[in-house]
N, C-alpha and C positions, 0 to 999 in steps of 0.2 A: 322284640325283634324285628316286627314289621315297622315299627316307628323308626328304630335305628337305621334299617334298610332305606326307608324314605328319605330320612335326614341325609344319609349317604349320597344317595341319588341326587337330591336337592343340591347338596354341596358341589358334587361333580358337574353338575349342569351349570351352576353359577360358575364355577371355575372355568368351564369351557366357554361360557359367554364372555367371560373377562378376556381369555386368550383371543377369542375371536374379534372382540372390540379392539384389542391391542393390534392384532393383524391388520384389521380394517383400517385402523389409524395410520399404520405405517404404510399401508397400500395406498392411503389417499394422498400421500405426499409424492410427487414426482418432479424433483427440482431440476433446474436446468441453469446453465451458465453460459454466457456468450462472451468470449474472451475478445479483447480487441487487438488492434494492430501490433504486430511484435510476437504474437503467439504465447501459448501458455508455458513455454520453456525459455523465456527471454532471460532468465536467471534474475528477474527484477519484480516489476509490478505485477504483471500478469501470472507469473509464478508464485509469486506470494498468495494470490487468490487460489490458484490450483492446489498448493499445500493446504489451504483451509478446506476446500470442498473435498479434497482426499481424505483428510482428517474425519470430516463428517461420514464419508462413505465407510472408512474403515472402523469407526466406532459404532456406526447403526448398522451396517450391512446393507444399506440402501444405495443404490446406484443412481447416477444423474446424467441427464443428457448434457451435451456440450457441443459447441461450435467455435471454431477459430476464424475471426473475421480477417480476411486478406485484402479486401478493399471496401471503401466507404459504403458503396451501395449495398452491401451484404448486411449491414446492421439491422435495418428494419425488416427485412426479409426473414433473417434468422430469428429475430424476436418474435415475429407473428407467427413464424412456423412453430416455434416451441410452444406458444400458447394455444394454437390450433391443435396440437398434438396432445393437450391435456397436461402440460407441465405446469407445476405451480409449488413453490415460487420460481420466477423466473429472474436471474441476476444478470444485469448488465454492467460491464466493466469499462470504467473510463468515462470522462466528461463527454467525449464525442458521441456517445450513444444516447445522450439526453433527448435530443429532438425525435429520435427513433422511438425510443422508449415511451416517451410521452404520448406519442400518437397511438402505438399499440396498446398502451395501458389503458387508454380511453375506450378502445375499441372491444376490451376484455375487462370490464369492470370487477368481475367476479375472480380474477386471477391476481395473485399477489406478486407484486415486482419489486425489485430493488435495484439501485444504482450506486456504485462507488465513484466518488470524485465529482458529483455534480448533484444539484437540486432539482428534483421533479416534484412539483407540488400537487400531488393528486391523493385521493383517500385510499388508494390500494398500492401506493408506493413508498417504500422506505429509501430515504436519501442518506448516504453516508458520506461525509467529508471530514477532512483531517486538517489539523493545524500543523502543517509540514514546516511552516517557519520556526515553530518552536524546537523541534528536532534537529532542524537544520542550524539553529542558533548554537545548540550544544556542540555539534561535530565542527562548526565554524570555529568554536573556542578551542577544541582540541587541535584543529588545524594549525592555528595561530601558535598555540603551545608547542606544537611539533617542529614547527618551521624554524629553519636556521637562517633563511634568507629574509624573512619578514614579508614574503611573497606568496600568496596562496592563490589557487585557481578554481574556477567553476566552469564545467561543461554541462550545458542544459541540452535537452532534446529539442522538441518543437517550441519555438518562440511563442509562448502564451502566457497570460497572467499567472495561471497555476504554477508554471516553472519558474517564473520571476519570484513568486513566492518563497520557493526553495533558495533562490540565489539571494534574495534579500535577507533571509533569516540567517543564512550562512555568513554573509558579510558583516551583519549586526554582531553575531558571536565572535567572529574574528576580531573585529575592533574593539569589542568589549574587553578583551584580555590584552590586547595590543592596539592602541588608538593609532599607532602609526602603520599598522598592516596595509599592505597594498594587495587588493582582491581584483583578480583579472578575470573576466567573464567573458565567454562565448556561448552562442547558441548554435545548434547543429544546422537548423533549417526552419522553415515557415509551413511545411506540410507534414502530414503523418509519416512520410519516409524518414523523417529525423529520428524516429524511435528506433530505427533498425539500420544504422549505417555506422558499424564499427570502424571502417576504414576513416571516414571524415572524423569520427570521434578521436582516433588516434592523431590525426594531422592536427587537429586544434589543440590537443594536449601537448604535442612536440613543440608547437609554437608558443605555447605558454611556457615550457620549460626553458626555452631559448630566452625568454624575457626574465628569468630568474625564479619563476614559480618552483617550489620544491614539494608541495602537497596540493592535489587536485581532487575536487568532488564532483562526481558525475550524478545528474538527475536526468538521465537520458534513455531510460529503457534498455534496450538491446545494445544501443550505441555505446553504452558503458563500457561494454566488454573491450572495445578497442582503447577507450580511456585507461583502463586498468593495465592492459598489455603494455601500453606505450610507458606508463609509470614503471612497471616491472623492468622493461628493456633499459630505461634510463637511470634505474636506481634511485627513482623518487617515491614518494608516498602517495597512496590514492585512497578516497573514501567512497564506499559504495552506498547503495540506496534502496529504500523499500524492503527487500528481502535481506537477511543476513548474508553478505557477500564476502565476508572475511576468508573464507575457506578458498576463494579463487586463486589469490596469490599470497600465501602466508609470508609475512615479511615485508610485503608491499601495502597491503590494505591496513591502513592505520585503524579504521573502524567502519561501521555502515550505519547510515540513519535509518532506523527501523520505522516503517510505517505499517502498521498492523493490518493490513488488508486481509491477511489470513484469517484473523480472528473475526473481522467483520463478515467476511463470507461464510465462515463457519456458523456464526450465530445467525445469519439470514436463514440457512437451511434447518438449522437445530431449533431455532424459535417457531418455525413453520411446523416442523414435526410435532413439538410440544404444544402446539396451538397457541403459542404466546408471541406470535409475529405482531408487531405493530408498524403502521404506517408513520410518516413524519420525518423529520430531520434529526440525525445524530451527528454531533460535532466532537470528534476525538482528539484530544490534545495529551499533553504530558500528564495532566491531572487525572485523565480517563484511561492512561496507560496506552493510548492510541498511537504515540510516536515515542521514540527514545533512541538509544545507541547501543551498539553492539560490543560487548566485551566477552570473549571467550578464549579458549586454547590457541586459537590461531594469531591473536594480537596481544595477549595479556603481557608478554615481554616487551612490547613496544609502549605501554600505556604505564607511566611511572605512577607511584603512590600519589605524588603531588597533583599529577593531571587528573586522575580519577577523582580526588578530593575536590579540586576546583570545579569539575563538571558536575559533580553531585550537588555541590553547594549552589552553582547556577540553577540546576534543574529545582531545587526546593524553592529558590527564589522566584523562578517563574510560576511555579505551582502556588505560591502563596500571593501572588501579585506584586512582589518587591521589584520585579522586573517584567516589563510589559513588551513583548517583542511585536514589532510592528508589522501588520500584515499587509503585504504589498497590494493585494487584491482590493483592499478597502479604499484605496485611492490612487492606485497605479504609481506610487511614489515609494522610495526606500528611505526610511528614516532611522537614525539611531534609536536603539532600544532604550526606553525609559524606566 
């Protein structure tokens, strides 16, 4: 009887220790995210990250700190403040945060950091980049297949090599299925304000429509909202980016190029929670399910069986290496996919 009681007490003590250990592990992680210009509800890039960290919070019950950058000077201050307050890991969103994150990560070598869309080569930083040109190739093919005029458009946000990568992939995809396709491109601006200028996005789109474009792809953050509205008003087609934006204007949104920043953000926090966080560079393309295109109840009536079959075929060819989509950032030129 005494032995049984002793064993029971020992078992209860062990169970209690495991519960306390699990609680301590959960308490040890205080994740934080610093959103970039445009805000977490930009319906595009930042919002994809927001969806990912919210999924983490809902699944684990763990809260996270957050800050929305509204001017460039805030990036370094926000990252440093998060680290000073004990946040770990700290996730920086967007290529523009790289200089600030590199500086702060060096100051706090015991804190885990991550950045999406740029590489920071430090032993405590995970850098996550995407093959946007592969996903853009697929939606470019869809645009050309859906176009009646043979003219498709692209509206980018800030004119930087990263956005040129989207544009180049899109052009390659369109011309792969229609070598005679005319791809008209515009960038919204050269400063971060280009990410949140729906009015200018709408103006550029209307100008493209006047030149014969009937399908337009936006890779412009919050500016894309104006692009999609202009397409709806004109009875043309639009293609969303980063998040699934098909729901914004059903009947107008042909598809969306998915860039799974939500999964990347979720994995940063979850890996840290599970003590599986690794530094280094992650490159996510079609083969890694890091990019793709959206087919759902909002656009399924617009995508014919032939269109879907063609894009599925192209996707498999890219994954297998039968098609190599040229990356604009490799040499700052746009070449035909080989």
